[in-house]
C-alpha positions in Angstrom: 73.2 55.6 77.8 73.8 59.0 78.9 72.3 58.2 82.5 73.5 62.0 83.3 70.8 63.6 81.3 68.6 60.9 80.7 68.6 61.2 76.8 69.0 57.5 75.2 72.0 56.3 73.6 70.7 53.8 71.2 74.5 51.6 71.7 78.0 52.1 71.6 80.8 50.8 69.4 82.4 48.0 69.3 85.8 49.0 70.7 83.9 50.5 73.7 81.7 47.3 74.1 85.0 45.2 74.0 86.8 47.3 76.8 83.3 46.7 78.8 84.2 43.2 78.8 87.5 43.5 81.0 85.2 46.0 83.2 81.8 43.6 84.0 81.7 40.2 85.3 79.0 38.2 87.0 78.9 35.0 89.3 77.9 34.1 93.1 74.6 35.5 94.2 74.0 36.6 97.7 71.0 38.2 99.1 70.1 41.8 98.4 69.4 44.4 101.4 72.8 43.8 102.8 72.7 40.7 104.6 76.4 38.8 104.7 78.2 41.4 102.4 81.7 42.9 103.1 81.2 45.9 104.6 83.0 47.8 101.8 80.6 46.4 99.3 77.5 47.2 101.1 78.7 50.7 101.3 79.2 50.6 97.7 75.5 49.3 97.3 73.9 52.0 100.0 75.5 54.5 97.8 74.2 53.5 94.6 70.6 53.2 96.7 70.8 56.7 97.4 71.4 57.5 94.4 68.1 56.0 93.0 66.4 57.3 96.1 67.1 60.7 95.3 66.2 60.9 91.4 63.1 59.3 92.2 62.3 61.3 95.2 63.6 64.7 94.0 64.8 65.1 90.3 67.2 63.2 87.9 69.6 66.0 86.9 69.9 67.2 90.8 70.7 63.3 91.6 73.4 63.4 89.3 74.9 66.8 90.0 75.0 65.5 93.9 76.9 61.9 93.5 78.7 62.7 90.2 82.5 63.6 91.0 83.7 66.6 89.4 85.6 64.9 86.9 83.2 62.1 86.0 83.0 60.6 82.5 79.7 60.4 81.0 78.7 60.1 77.2 76.0 61.8 74.9 74.9 60.5 71.7 76.9 61.4 68.9 79.3 63.7 71.1 81.3 61.3 73.2 82.7 61.2 76.3 81.9 64.2 78.6 84.2 65.1 81.7 82.9 66.8 84.6 79.4 68.0 85.4 78.6 71.6 83.6 76.8 70.2 81.4 74.0 69.2 84.0 73.9 72.9 85.8 71.7 73.9 82.9 69.2 71.1 83.3 65.5 72.2 83.9 63.9 68.8 86.1 60.5 67.8 84.2 57.9 64.9 84.7 60.1 62.7 83.1 61.5 59.6 85.3 64.9 57.7 85.0 65.0 54.8 87.6 67.6 51.9 87.7 68.7 49.1 90.2 72.0 47.1 90.4 72.1 43.0 89.8 75.6 43.1 90.2 77.8 45.0 92.6 82.0 44.6 93.2 84.6 46.5 94.7 88.2 46.3 94.6 90.5 45.1 97.5 91.5 48.7 98.8 87.6 49.5 99.3 87.9 52.9 97.5 86.7 51.9 94.0 84.1 49.8 92.5 81.3 49.4 90.1 77.7 48.7 89.8 75.8 47.2 86.9 72.2 46.6 86.0 69.0 47.3 84.3 67.4 51.0 83.6 64.2 52.2 82.6 63.1 55.8 81.1 59.5 57.0 81.8 58.4 60.0 80.2 55.9 60.9 82.9 56.5 59.3 86.4 52.8 58.2 86.3 53.1 56.1 83.5 52.7 52.4 83.8 55.0 51.1 81.5 58.3 52.5 80.6 59.3 53.8 77.1 62.9 52.5 77.1 65.0 50.0 78.7 68.6 49.1 79.1 71.9 48.7 81.0 74.1 50.5 83.1 77.7 50.8 84.1 78.5 53.4 86.8 82.2 53.3 88.1 82.1 55.0 91.9 85.5 55.9 93.7 85.9 57.6 96.9 86.7 61.2 97.3 89.3 62.9 99.5 86.8 63.1 102.3 85.4 59.0 102.0 82.5 59.6 100.3 81.4 57.7 97.4 81.3 59.5 94.0 80.5 58.4 90.6 83.3 58.5 88.4 82.1 56.9 84.7 78.6 56.4 83.8 77.4 54.9 80.7 75.6 51.9 79.2 73.4 50.7 76.4 69.6 50.4 75.5 68.0 47.5 74.5 64.6 45.9 74.1 62.6 45.1 77.5 64.1 42.3 79.6 62.2 39.2 79.8 63.7 38.5 83.3 64.9 39.8 86.6 67.6 39.2 88.6 69.2 39.4 92.0 71.7 41.3 93.3 74.9 38.8 92.7 78.9 39.8 93.2 82.0 38.1 92.3 83.2 35.2 94.0 86.5 35.7 93.0 88.5 37.4 96.2 91.2 40.2 95.2 94.2 41.1 97.3 94.7 45.2 97.3 97.7 46.0 95.1 101.2 46.8 96.3 102.5 50.5 95.9 104.7 49.7 93.1 101.7 48.2 91.1 99.9 51.4 91.4 100.2 51.9 87.0 99.2 48.3 86.4 95.4 48.9 85.3 96.5 51.6 83.0 99.0 49.2 81.5 96.8 46.1 81.1 94.2 48.4 79.2 97.4 49.6 76.9 98.2 46.0 76.2 94.3 44.8 75.8 93.8 47.8 73.2 97.4 46.9 71.6 95.9 43.1 71.2 92.9 44.4 69.6 94.8 45.6 66.5 95.5 41.9 66.1 93.3 40.2 63.6 94.0 36.6 64.9 93.2 38.2 68.7 90.9 36.6 70.9 89.2 37.4 74.1 90.1 34.8 76.1 93.2 36.0 77.6 91.6 38.9 79.1 88.5 37.9 80.1 87.5 36.8 83.3 86.1 33.5 84.3 82.9 35.4 85.6 82.5 37.8 82.5 79.3 39.1 82.0 78.3 40.6 78.7 
């Protein structure tokens, strides 16, 4: 879903979905509202909550302009990914309401990179009791040079109304910060994954976390 301009995307292609397999994982539960969470992770969750609150109290375009980084990547139906926030600047607020909440959050050991995922709902009018559309979002966040959280990537999918709600969870797998010489590890891993997808006998197991969420 192009959450940045609240236009609905009915799906993403199979290769994009495969890439999301590496990005999104889920496991052990912890209480929401910050009880017992790592301080760095809680700051990421607070950033998402502030984003949600601004979209509700002000409007969606202004909230996205504030929280997206200058180089943020978003998606639009039929046009593929877009970089930056210029497409948001001309949007006029209206009576529609895009709402969302994280049900899974995780952060890198470095404390400056993480992601949230969870359900979103779209209402044509804020006063509508029932949402017109539902889906799942993924936001990748990173800290800017001033230490503020900003969205680096925002995308998702649409699906029918979910039959259950979920509490906020995070990974039980603890990581360690990468050494300086391993800064290119993630891009190298992505390249090897993309190459492996070309093989007809390839299985996802070698790249999936034990806590993968699809």
